[in-house]
C-alpha positions as CSV (number, residue, x, y, z in Angstrom):
1,M,132.7,114.8,93.2
2,R,131.3,111.7,91.5
3,R,132.0,109.7,94.7
4,L,130.2,112.3,96.8
5,V,127.2,112.1,94.5
6,L,127.1,108.3,94.9
7,L,127.6,108.6,98.6
8,V,124.6,110.8,99.3
9,P,121.9,108.2,98.6
10,L,123.9,105.7,100.6
11,L,124.1,108.0,103.6
12,A,120.4,108.7,103.4
13,A,119.6,105.0,103.3
14,V,121.8,104.4,106.4
15,A,120.1,107.3,108.2
16,M,116.7,105.9,107.4
17,V,117.7,102.4,108.6
18,A,119.1,103.9,111.8
19,G,115.9,105.9,112.3
20,C,113.9,102.7,112.0
21,A,115.4,101.5,115.3
22,T,113.3,104.1,117.0
23,L,110.1,103.3,115.1
24,E,107.4,100.7,116.0
25,S,106.2,97.9,113.8
26,P,104.8,97.8,111.2
27,Q,106.2,101.2,110.0
28,R,109.7,100.1,110.8
29,E,109.5,97.1,108.4
30,H,107.7,99.1,105.8
31,L,110.7,101.5,105.4
32,V,112.9,98.7,104.3
33,S,110.2,96.6,102.5
34,A,111.0,94.8,99.3
35,D,107.7,96.2,97.9
36,S,108.7,99.5,96.4
37,Q,105.2,101.0,96.7
38,V,105.0,100.2,100.4
39,R,108.6,101.4,101.0
40,D,107.9,104.7,99.2
41,C,104.7,105.3,101.1
42,A,106.4,104.6,104.5
43,A,109.2,107.0,103.4
44,W,106.5,109.6,102.5
45,F,105.0,109.5,105.9
46,A,108.4,109.7,107.6
47,A,109.4,112.7,105.5
48,L,106.0,114.4,106.1
49,D,106.3,113.9,109.9
50,R,109.8,115.3,109.9
51,A,108.6,118.4,108.1
52,V,105.6,118.8,110.3
53,D,107.7,118.5,113.5
54,T,110.6,120.7,112.1
55,H,108.2,123.5,111.4
56,G,106.1,123.1,114.6
57,V,102.8,122.6,112.9
58,R,101.8,119.2,114.6
59,D,98.1,119.1,115.4
60,G,97.6,118.0,119.0
61,S,93.9,117.2,119.1
62,A,94.0,113.4,118.4
63,H,96.7,111.0,119.6
64,R,99.0,109.4,117.0
65,I,99.2,105.6,117.1
66,A,102.7,104.2,117.2
67,G,103.6,102.2,114.0
68,Y,100.5,103.4,112.1
69,P,101.3,106.9,110.7
70,Y,97.9,107.0,109.0
71,L,95.8,106.4,112.2
72,R,95.1,108.6,115.3
73,A,92.7,108.1,118.2
74,D,90.6,110.3,120.4
75,R,89.1,109.2,123.7
76,F,85.7,108.3,122.3
77,T,87.0,106.1,119.5
78,A,89.6,104.5,121.7
79,A,86.9,103.4,124.1
80,F,85.7,100.8,121.4
81,R,88.9,98.9,121.5
82,N,87.8,96.5,124.2
83,D,84.5,95.7,122.5
84,G,85.6,92.5,120.7
85,L,85.8,94.3,117.3
86,A,85.5,92.2,114.2
87,G,84.0,92.3,110.7
88,T,82.2,95.5,109.8
89,R,82.7,96.9,113.3
90,L,86.4,96.5,113.0
91,R,86.4,98.1,109.6
92,D,84.3,101.1,110.7
93,W,86.5,101.5,113.8
94,V,89.7,101.6,111.7
95,A,88.0,104.0,109.3
96,R,87.3,106.4,112.2
97,L,90.9,106.2,113.3
98,H,92.0,107.0,109.8
99,A,89.5,109.9,109.5
100,L,91.0,111.4,112.6
101,D,94.5,111.3,111.1
102,A,93.3,112.5,107.7
103,S,91.7,115.5,109.3
104,A,94.8,116.3,111.4
105,R,97.1,115.9,108.4
106,S,95.0,118.2,106.3
107,Y,95.5,121.0,108.8
108,E,99.2,120.2,109.3
109,T,99.7,120.3,105.5
110,A,97.8,123.5,105.2
111,N,100.0,125.1,107.9
112,L,103.3,124.0,106.4
113,P,105.3,126.8,104.8
114,D,105.9,126.6,101.0
115,A,109.6,125.8,101.5
116,A,108.6,122.6,103.4
117,L,106.4,121.5,100.5
118,A,109.2,122.1,98.1
119,S,111.5,119.9,100.3
120,L,108.9,117.1,100.0
121,N,109.1,117.4,96.2
122,V,105.4,118.5,96.0
123,G,104.5,121.8,94.6
124,R,101.0,122.1,95.9
125,R,99.2,121.2,99.1
126,D,96.4,119.3,97.4
127,V,99.1,117.1,95.8
128,A,100.6,116.4,99.2
129,Q,97.2,115.6,100.7
130,T,96.3,113.3,97.7
131,R,99.6,111.4,98.2
132,T,99.0,111.1,101.9
133,Q,95.5,109.6,101.3
134,S,96.8,107.2,98.6
135,C,99.7,106.0,100.8
136,A,97.4,105.5,103.8
137,G,95.3,103.2,101.6
138,T,98.4,101.3,100.5
139,L,99.8,100.8,104.0
140,M,96.4,100.0,105.5
141,Q,95.8,97.2,103.0
142,R,99.2,95.7,103.8
143,D,98.9,96.1,107.6
144,F,95.5,94.6,108.0
145,A,96.2,91.6,105.9
146,A,98.2,90.2,108.8
147,P,96.3,87.9,111.2
148,D,97.6,89.6,114.3
149,A,97.1,93.2,113.1
150,R,93.9,93.8,115.1
151,A,95.4,92.7,118.4
152,Q,98.5,95.0,117.9
153,L,96.4,98.0,116.9
154,V,93.9,97.5,119.8
155,A,96.8,97.4,122.2
156,R,98.1,100.7,121.0
157,A,95.0,102.7,120.3
158,S,94.7,104.3,123.6
159,V,95.0,108.0,124.5
160,P,97.2,109.1,127.4
161,D,95.7,111.5,129.9
162,D,96.7,115.2,130.1
163,Y,98.1,115.0,133.6
164,H,101.9,114.8,134.3
165,T,102.4,112.3,137.0
166,W,106.0,113.5,137.6
167,Q,104.6,116.9,138.6
168,R,102.3,115.3,141.1
169,V,105.2,113.3,142.5
170,V,107.5,116.3,142.8
171,G,104.6,118.4,144.1
172,V,103.7,115.8,146.8
173,Y,100.2,115.5,145.4
174,A,99.0,113.2,148.3
175,L,99.4,116.2,150.6
176,T,98.9,119.3,148.4
177,R,95.6,118.0,146.9
178,I,94.0,118.6,150.4
179,P,94.1,122.4,150.3
180,F,93.4,122.4,146.5
181,L,90.2,120.3,147.1
182,A,89.2,122.7,149.8
183,G,89.7,125.6,147.4
184,V,87.5,123.8,144.8
185,S,84.8,123.2,147.4
186,R,85.0,126.8,148.4
187,W,84.5,128.0,144.8
188,Q,81.5,125.7,144.3
189,A,79.9,127.0,147.5
190,E,80.4,130.5,146.3
191,A,79.1,129.8,142.8
192,E,76.0,127.9,143.6
193,P,73.9,130.7,145.1
194,A,74.2,132.8,141.9
195,F,72.0,130.2,140.1
196,R,69.1,131.1,142.5
197,T,69.3,134.8,142.2
198,P,68.7,137.3,139.4
199,P,71.5,139.5,138.1
200,P,72.0,142.9,139.8
201,A,69.4,145.5,138.7
202,H,72.2,147.8,137.4
203,A,73.9,145.1,135.3
204,R,74.0,145.7,131.6
205,I,73.1,142.4,129.9
206,V,73.6,141.8,126.2
207,R,71.8,138.8,124.7
208,Y,73.4,136.8,121.9
209,A,71.2,134.4,120.0
210,P,71.3,132.3,116.8
211,A,69.5,133.7,113.8
212,E,67.3,130.5,113.3
213,P,64.4,129.6,115.5
214,P,64.6,126.2,117.1
215,N,62.8,123.3,115.5
216,D,60.0,121.7,117.5
217,A,60.6,118.4,119.2
218,S,58.6,116.3,116.7
219,A,60.6,117.7,113.8
220,M,63.8,116.9,115.5
221,R,62.7,113.4,116.3
222,G,61.9,112.8,112.6
223,M,65.2,114.2,111.5
224,L,67.2,112.2,114.0
225,A,65.4,109.0,112.9
226,R,66.6,109.6,109.4
227,I,70.3,109.9,110.4
228,G,72.3,106.8,109.4
229,R,74.6,105.0,111.8
230,D,77.7,103.0,111.1
231,A,78.4,99.4,112.4
232,L,79.5,100.9,115.7
233,G,76.2,102.6,116.2
234,I,77.6,106.1,115.8
235,A,75.2,108.6,114.2
236,Q,76.5,109.9,110.8
237,P,74.6,113.1,110.0
238,D,75.2,114.6,106.6
239,E,76.1,118.3,106.3
240,A,72.5,119.5,106.1
241,Q,71.5,117.4,109.1
242,L,74.5,118.6,111.1
243,Q,73.7,122.2,110.5
244,Q,70.1,121.5,111.6
245,L,71.3,119.9,114.8
246,L,73.8,122.7,115.7
247,A,71.1,125.3,115.1
248,A,68.4,123.4,117.1
249,Y,70.4,123.2,120.3
250,A,72.4,126.4,120.2
251,P,72.1,128.3,123.4
252,V,71.3,131.9,124.0
253,F,74.2,133.6,125.8
254,E,73.4,136.5,128.1
255,I,76.6,138.3,128.9
256,E,77.1,141.0,131.5
257,H,78.9,143.9,129.7
258,T,81.5,145.5,131.8
259,G,84.0,146.3,129.1
260,D,85.3,145.3,125.7
261,D,86.7,142.1,127.1
262,D,83.1,140.9,127.5
263,L,82.5,141.0,123.7
264,P,82.6,137.6,122.0
265,G,84.1,137.3,118.6
266,A,86.1,135.4,116.0
267,L,89.8,134.4,116.5
268,Y,92.3,135.6,114.0
269,W,96.0,136.2,113.6
270,P,96.7,140.0,113.7
271,A,100.3,139.5,112.4
272,I,102.5,136.7,111.3
273,D,104.7,136.9,114.4
274,A,101.8,137.6,116.8
275,P,102.4,135.8,120.2
276,A,98.7,134.7,120.3
277,P,95.5,135.0,118.3
278,A,93.3,138.0,118.9
279,V,89.5,138.2,118.9
280,D,87.6,140.2,116.3
281,T,84.5,141.4,118.3
282,A,82.9,143.0,115.2
283,Q,81.2,139.7,114.4
284,P,79.9,137.7,117.4
285,T,80.8,134.1,116.6
286,V,80.0,130.7,118.1
287,Y,82.4,127.9,117.2
288,A,80.4,124.6,117.0
289,R,81.3,120.9,116.7
290,L,79.7,117.5,116.7
291,A,80.9,115.1,119.4
292,H,79.9,111.8,120.9
293,T,79.9,109.9,124.2
294,H,79.2,106.4,125.4
295,W,76.2,106.1,127.7
296,G,73.6,103.4,128.3
297,G,75.3,100.9,126.1
298,R,75.4,103.0,122.9
299,P,76.9,106.2,121.5
300,R,75.1,109.4,122.1
301,L,75.3,112.7,120.1
302,Q,76.7,115.8,121.6
303,M,76.6,119.4,120.3
304,V,79.4,121.6,121.5
305,Y,79.5,125.5,121.3
306,S,82.4,127.8,122.2
307,I,82.6,131.5,122.5
308,W,85.9,133.5,122.8
309,F,86.6,136.7,124.6
310,P,89.7,139.0,124.0
311,A,90.8,138.5,127.6
312,R,89.9,137.9,131.2
313,P,90.9,141.3,132.5
314,R,93.3,141.4,135.5
315,T,92.0,143.0,138.6
316,G,95.4,143.9,140.0
317,A,99.1,143.1,140.0
318,F,98.6,139.9,141.9
319,D,95.6,138.5,139.9
320,L,96.7,135.0,139.0
321,L,93.6,134.3,136.8
322,G,93.6,137.1,134.4
323,G,95.3,137.1,131.0
324,R,95.0,137.1,127.2
325,L,92.0,135.2,125.8
326,D,89.1,133.6,127.6
327,G,85.9,131.9,126.7
328,V,83.0,129.5,127.6
329,V,82.4,126.1,126.2
330,W,78.8,124.8,126.3
331,R,77.7,121.2,125.5
332,V,74.4,119.3,125.3
333,T,74.2,115.5,125.2
334,L,71.1,114.1,123.5
335,D,68.9,111.1,123.9
336,D,68.1,109.1,120.7
337,D,64.9,111.1,120.1
338,G,66.7,114.5,120.6
339,T,65.7,115.0,124.2
340,P,68.5,116.9,126.0
341,L,69.9,114.7,128.8
342,V,72.7,116.7,130.4
343,Y,74.2,120.1,129.7
344,D,77.7,120.9,130.9
345,T,80.2,123.7,130.6
346,I,83.9,124.6,131.0
347,H,86.2,127.5,130.1
348,P,88.7,126.7,127.3
349,C,91.3,126.2,130.0
350,G,89.3,123.1,131.2
351,C,88.5,125.0,134.3
352,Y,85.1,125.5,136.2
353,Q,83.3,122.5,134.9
354,M,79.6,122.4,135.8
355,F,76.8,119.9,135.0
356,F,73.1,120.6,134.5
357,P,71.0,117.4,134.2
358,A,67.6,117.5,132.6
359,N,64.6,115.4,131.8
360,G,64.9,112.9,134.6
361,V,68.6,112.4,134.6
362,V,70.0,112.2,138.2
363,A,73.5,112.4,139.6
364,R,75.4,109.4,141.0
365,P,77.2,109.8,144.3
366,P,81.0,110.1,144.0
367,P,82.9,106.8,144.5
368,E,85.3,108.6,146.9
369,T,85.1,111.9,148.7
370,D,88.5,113.3,148.0
371,I,88.2,113.9,144.2
372,E,86.4,116.4,142.0
373,W,83.4,114.5,140.7
374,A,80.4,116.4,139.3
375,F,79.4,119.9,140.4
376,V,75.7,120.3,139.8
377,P,74.6,123.8,140.8
378,T,71.1,123.3,139.4
379,S,69.0,121.1,137.2
380,L,66.7,122.0,134.3
381,P,62.9,121.1,134.2
382,P,61.6,118.7,131.5
383,H,61.8,120.1,128.0
384,G,62.4,119.1,124.4
385,A,64.3,120.3,121.4
386,G,61.9,123.3,121.0
387,H,63.3,125.2,123.9
388,R,66.5,127.2,123.9
389,V,68.6,127.3,127.0
390,R,69.7,130.7,128.4
391,V,73.3,130.7,129.7
392,R,74.1,133.8,131.7
393,I,77.8,134.9,131.9
394,E,79.3,137.2,134.4
395,G,81.3,140.2,133.1
396,G,85.0,140.2,133.6
397,T,85.4,136.7,135.1
398,H,83.1,135.1,132.4
399,Y,81.8,132.6,135.0
400,V,78.6,130.9,134.1
401,H,76.3,131.9,136.9
402,H,72.8,131.2,135.8
403,V,71.2,128.6,133.4
404,S,67.5,128.4,132.6
405,L,65.0,127.6,129.9
406,L,64.1,130.4,127.5
407,D,60.4,129.8,126.8
408,S,59.8,129.4,123.0
409,G,57.0,132.0,123.2
410,Q,59.1,134.5,125.1
411,P,60.0,137.7,123.1
412,D,63.6,137.9,122.1
413,G,64.0,141.6,123.0
414,A,66.0,142.2,119.8
415,P,69.1,140.1,120.6
416,T,72.4,140.4,118.9
417,R,72.6,137.6,116.3
418,Y,75.7,135.5,116.4
419,A,77.2,133.5,113.4
420,F,78.3,129.9,113.5
421,A,81.8,128.8,112.6
422,A,83.4,125.3,112.6
423,D,85.4,124.7,115.7
424,D,88.0,123.0,113.5
425,A,88.6,126.2,111.7
426,L,90.8,127.2,114.6
427,R,93.3,124.5,113.5
428,A,94.3,126.6,110.4
429,L,93.6,130.3,110.8
430,P,94.6,132.5,107.9
431,L,97.7,134.6,108.2
432,P,98.1,138.1,106.9
433,G,99.7,137.9,103.5
434,G,98.8,134.2,102.9
435,G,99.3,130.9,104.5
436,S,97.7,129.7,107.8
437,R,98.7,128.8,111.3
438,S,96.9,126.9,114.0
439,A,95.6,128.7,117.1
440,F,97.2,125.9,119.1
441,R,100.7,124.7,119.7
442,P,101.5,121.0,119.1
443,D,100.8,120.4,122.8
444,G,97.3,121.7,122.4
445,L,97.8,125.0,124.3
446,I,97.4,128.5,123.0
447,A,100.7,130.3,123.4
448,G,100.4,133.7,125.0
449,S,97.3,132.6,127.0
450,E,99.3,131.5,130.1
451,R,98.0,132.5,133.5
452,G,99.9,133.2,136.7
453,E,98.1,130.4,138.4
454,R,100.3,127.9,136.7
455,F,103.1,128.7,139.2
456,L,100.8,127.8,142.1
457,F,98.7,124.9,140.6
458,W,101.5,122.8,139.0
459,P,101.5,120.1,141.8
460,M,98.1,119.0,140.5
461,G,99.8,117.7,137.3
462,I,98.2,120.0,134.7
463,A,100.6,121.6,132.3
464,S,100.2,125.4,132.4
465,A,97.0,125.5,134.4
466,G,94.7,128.2,133.2
467,A,96.0,128.4,129.6
468,M,93.5,128.0,126.8
469,R,93.4,124.5,125.2
470,Q,92.4,122.7,122.0
471,W,89.5,120.2,121.8
472,G,90.7,116.8,123.2
473,R,93.2,118.4,125.6
474,H,90.9,119.6,128.4
475,A,91.9,118.2,131.8
476,T,89.0,119.4,134.0
477,A,89.9,118.4,137.5
478,F,92.7,119.5,139.8
479,V,92.0,116.7,142.2
480,G,91.5,113.3,140.6
481,R,91.8,112.8,136.8
482,R,89.0,113.9,134.5
483,H,88.8,115.1,130.9
484,F,86.0,117.0,129.1
485,D,86.0,114.4,126.3
486,D,86.3,111.2,128.5
487,A,84.1,108.6,126.7
488,D,82.4,107.6,130.0
489,L,82.4,111.0,131.7
490,L,78.6,111.2,131.9
491,E,77.8,107.5,132.2
492,R,80.0,107.3,135.4
493,R,78.3,110.4,137.0
494,F,74.7,110.3,136.0
495,V,71.8,107.8,135.7
496,L,69.5,107.7,132.7
497,P,65.8,107.8,133.3
498,E,63.6,104.8,132.5
499,R,61.9,105.4,129.2
């Protein structure tokens, strides 16, 4: 028995060294470092990652950077890697990569079962998170003392796209994209006229609006001027400023009511073993987040708003588009003074992207004719932050089929008031009886929201086409490659006006 007791740590060490062969530097070297603090911290991250993957609670929003278990990248942050980073710009860039990992790990730790925490020899989640942060600091200090650390990190801090090339190869994409592009063009041709016509007289329209009135343009300019920026030029609003921004640009949703599936609400887990989240329509909810894009040589602020419906109801046995859960994502991109530049929208599946330029922004022609580029069904007239935008949504399909300005003096007509929630709250929804679980799988999809179209659209390379997706995982074109969070999405497609 004594020999067995002595053998256990030896076998564990051998297993760790064997596992190192599959790891990248510098994490591989840290696991066998002579510095006990570095070695223990590397082992902590390795154990934490094993627990996260074993229990299926990996957060799929940001991309993990090989060899740096305390860093992750999104498309916006990764776009800085070729900017000759040094000094404070390098420091702030690494800080953003670390913040992405710290955020993801906080949700992963929250979603771990109690037994997993016990296996990590930590009794509480806050203890696990404190150790994660402390070890991140230890490894970061060691890693970036090396002269070649920046070059290695820059080479790895990229985000793979959400297209599967093997599907396109097997599906003979070079040929099958032709009928798919024709289908996209046909949908656009059918959708565009709706933006020029009023809704049917018999339609029952329910208006959902935020409780707060919008700030006027001068107040927003003053507030934006006070927001600090880091060395990368990225605006850093505090919590109060963020809430002001989200309230100022929140849209008014006008939704055609044809049934209960047209009622927006809050996502929740109805049972521990539920196949998918459900939507509580008792409280209309808009999930909001701050985002950024690169445009005109500097970062620009974006406000993103999402609403969720219980389902897109099926119209028959052969309806490939209907299924559990549906929604609309609405985004506004701002100029430095708060003037809206472009609005755009998708469904949470990444489908049906439309762009609505405003205030002198004009579309660029596509670089080639056989890709999805930028569908612009209408533009908006000049306006500032004091105007709300009305987004009209068709019942059943939840297609956006009209966008216009809601004059600031126009009576509200007693709208239903919606509440705001943080979009990140979906990464750890409470479970009945305690604990939490993400709305999303590790691959960024919502289980149970699959659509029949996936069996037809797979040659375009998108995993489970039509399924609902997490922020950072929205592939938005069947033909070509395009993501909702591409750092240069707008810069490539639109021209800024001369100021």
